[in-house]
C-alpha positions in Angstrom: -7.3 -0.7 -6.3 -7.2 -3.6 -8.7 -3.5 -4.8 -8.6 -0.6 -4.6 -6.1 3.0 -5.6 -6.4 5.3 -6.4 -3.5 9.1 -6.3 -4.2 11.2 -8.2 -1.7 14.9 -9.0 -1.4 14.3 -12.6 -0.2 11.8 -15.4 -0.3 10.2 -14.6 3.1 10.3 -10.8 3.2 6.8 -10.2 1.9 5.3 -12.6 4.4 7.2 -11.1 7.4 6.5 -7.5 6.4 3.0 -7.4 5.1 1.5 -10.9 5.2 -1.6 -9.6 6.9 -2.2 -6.9 4.3 -1.6 -9.2 1.4 -4.2 -11.6 2.8 -6.7 -8.8 3.2 -6.2 -7.6 -0.3 -6.5 -11.0 -1.8 -9.7 -11.7 0.0 -11.0 -8.3 -1.3 -10.3 -9.4 -4.9 -7.1 -7.4 -5.4 -4.6 -9.2 -7.7 -1.5 -9.4 -5.5 1.9 -10.2 -7.1 5.1 -10.8 -5.3 8.6 -10.8 -6.8 11.8 -11.4 -4.9 15.5 -11.8 -5.6 17.3 -14.0 -3.1 16.8 -17.8 -3.5 17.4 -19.1 0.0 20.9 -20.5 -0.6 22.1 -19.4 2.8 19.2 -21.1 4.7 21.1 -23.9 6.2 22.6 -24.4 9.7 24.8 -27.4 9.0 26.8 -28.6 6.0 24.5 -31.5 5.4 21.7 -29.1 4.6 23.5 -26.9 2.1 22.8 -28.9 -1.0 19.0 -28.8 -0.7 18.6 -25.4 0.9 17.4 -23.5 -2.2 14.8 -26.2 -3.2 13.5 -26.4 0.4 13.2 -22.7 0.9 11.6 -22.1 -2.5 9.0 -24.9 -1.9 8.2 -23.3 1.5 7.8 -19.9 -0.1 5.5 -21.2 -2.7 3.2 -22.7 0.0 3.3 -19.5 2.1 2.3 -17.2 -0.7 -0.4 -19.6 -1.7 -1.8 -19.4 1.8 -2.0 -15.6 1.5 -3.8 -15.7 -1.8 -0.9 -14.3 -3.9 -1.8 -14.4 -7.6 1.7 -14.4 -9.0 4.9 -15.3 -7.1 8.3 -15.0 -8.8 11.9 -15.5 -7.5 14.7 -14.1 -9.7 17.1 -16.7 -8.2 19.9 -14.5 -7.0 22.1 -15.8 -4.2 20.9 -14.4 -0.8 24.0 -12.4 -0.2 24.2 -11.4 -3.9 21.1 -9.3 -3.9 22.3 -5.9 -5.0 21.5 -3.0 -7.2 23.0 -3.3 -10.7 21.8 -3.2 -14.3 20.3 -6.7 -14.3 18.4 -6.4 -11.1 17.2 -2.9 -12.0 15.8 -4.1 -15.3 14.1 -7.0 -13.6 12.3 -4.5 -11.2 11.2 -2.3 -14.1 9.9 -5.3 -16.0 8.0 -6.6 -13.0 6.2 -3.3 -12.6 5.4 -3.1 -16.3 4.3 -6.8 -16.4 2.0 -6.6 -13.4 0.9 -3.0 -13.8 0.2 -2.4 -10.1 -1.8 0.5 -8.7 0.3 0.2 -5.5 3.9 -1.0 -4.9 5.2 -2.2 -1.5 8.9 -2.4 -0.9 11.7 -2.3 1.6 12.9 0.8 3.5 16.5 2.1 3.5 17.7 1.5 7.0 18.2 -2.3 7.1 21.1 -4.5 6.1 22.7 -4.1 2.7 20.5 -6.4 0.6 17.4 -4.7 1.9 19.0 -1.3 1.4 19.8 -2.2 -2.2 16.3 -3.6 -2.7 14.9 -0.2 -1.5 16.9 1.7 -4.0 16.0 -0.7 -6.8 12.3 -0.6 -6.2 12.1 3.2 -5.8 14.1 3.9 -8.9 12.2 1.3 -10.9 8.9 2.9 -9.8 10.1 6.1 -11.4 11.9 4.6 -14.4 9.0 2.2 -15.3 6.9 5.1 -16.4 9.4 6.4 -18.8 9.0 5.8 -22.6 12.3 3.8 -22.9 13.6 0.3 -22.6 10.8 -1.0 -24.9 12.0 -4.6 -24.5 10.8 -4.5 -20.9 7.2 -3.8 -21.9 5.0 -0.7 -22.1 5.5 2.1 -19.6 3.5 2.0 -16.5 3.2 4.4 -13.5 2.0 3.0 -10.2 0.1 5.6 -8.3 1.6 4.9 -4.8 4.6 3.3 -3.2 4.8 2.3 0.5 7.9 1.1 2.5 7.6 -1.8 4.9 9.7 -3.2 7.8 11.3 -6.6 8.0 14.2 -6.6 10.5 14.2 -3.1 12.0 11.3 -0.9 13.0 10.0 1.4 10.3 10.8 5.0 11.3 7.8 7.4 11.4 5.2 5.2 9.6 2.5 7.2 7.8 0.0 4.3 7.9 -0.8 1.6 10.4 -3.1 -1.0 8.8 -5.5 -3.0 11.0 -4.8 -6.6 10.1 -6.6 -8.2 13.1 -8.9 -10.2 10.7 -6.0 -11.6 8.6 -3.2 -12.0 11.1 -4.0 -15.7 11.5 -3.3 -16.1 7.7 0.0 -14.4 8.1 1.1 -16.7 10.9 -0.1 -19.7 8.9 1.9 -18.5 5.9 5.0 -18.1 8.1 4.7 -21.6 9.5 5.1 -22.9 5.9 8.7 -21.9 6.2 9.7 -25.1 7.9 13.2 -25.0 6.5 13.8 -21.6 8.3 12.8 -22.9 11.7 16.3 -23.6 12.9 17.7 -20.1 12.1 14.6 -18.1 12.4 12.7 -20.0 15.0 11.6 -17.1 17.1 10.2 -15.1 14.2 6.6 -16.0 14.9 6.9 -14.5 18.4 8.5 -11.4 16.9 5.7 -11.0 14.3 3.1 -11.2 16.9 4.9 -8.8 19.3 5.4 -6.2 16.5 1.8 -6.5 15.3 0.5 -6.1 18.8 2.7 -3.0 19.3 1.5 -1.3 16.2 -2.1 -2.3 16.9 -1.9 -0.7 20.3 -1.2 2.6 18.7 -4.5 2.6 16.9 -6.7 0.6 19.3 -6.8 -2.7 17.5 -5.3 -6.1 18.2 -2.8 -6.4 15.2 -1.5 -3.9 12.7 1.3 -3.6 10.1 3.3 -0.4 9.5 3.8 1.4 6.2 5.5 4.6 5.2 4.3 6.3 2.0 7.1 7.4 -0.4 7.0 10.6 -2.4 10.1 9.8 -4.3 7.9 10.2 -7.4 6.2 13.6 -6.7 2.4 13.9 -7.0 1.0 16.2 -9.7 -1.1 19.0 -8.3 -3.3 20.8 -10.8 -5.4 22.7 -8.3 -3.5 24.0 -5.4 -6.6 24.8 -3.4 -8.0 21.3 -3.6 -4.8 19.3 -4.2 -2.7 20.4 -1.2 
């Protein structure tokens, strides 16, 4: 694998979900790109903080993704509660895949709150659509080989892969600590990240792990049924 793309609904989703995996890939020389939609405009706990919320959260996100070794980080600047599936967001997803040409895509799964649900639908459909010979203004067609769902808020049902991130979990926590502007409304997240990673790790006999579920929304081609199934 040479390139990977993470598609998140919000500025912090990639770090929460797969920060350890991103750090591992970056250390191994994989070019990791992250795109997200929501810009952090709801990240304030009193009216005095509303005006600067976007600038603060974006600055924190830039630092966090730099800590993980992300090559390209892009926010499409949607309002946090405005992340939804529509023509514009769909085209942005398709273009991201064609621009970054990933071997693997990581994205949300369907059973979280509506912005994450819509991001799931967007990323899956764009994975499929980006390989079509259409929408030439968005770049040349590209088919990523694999797509994996990740968890952010709720536990991922029936993960197909548990990735040992024991050697990169410190980087994930360091990246999360960059979100200083989120401390008031997400202050317990570091404890949740560790508890979840320990839980997943316990299933495979390691200290920390992150959960993924492989998608077959785009079917695999099987030319030899004896060797391919």
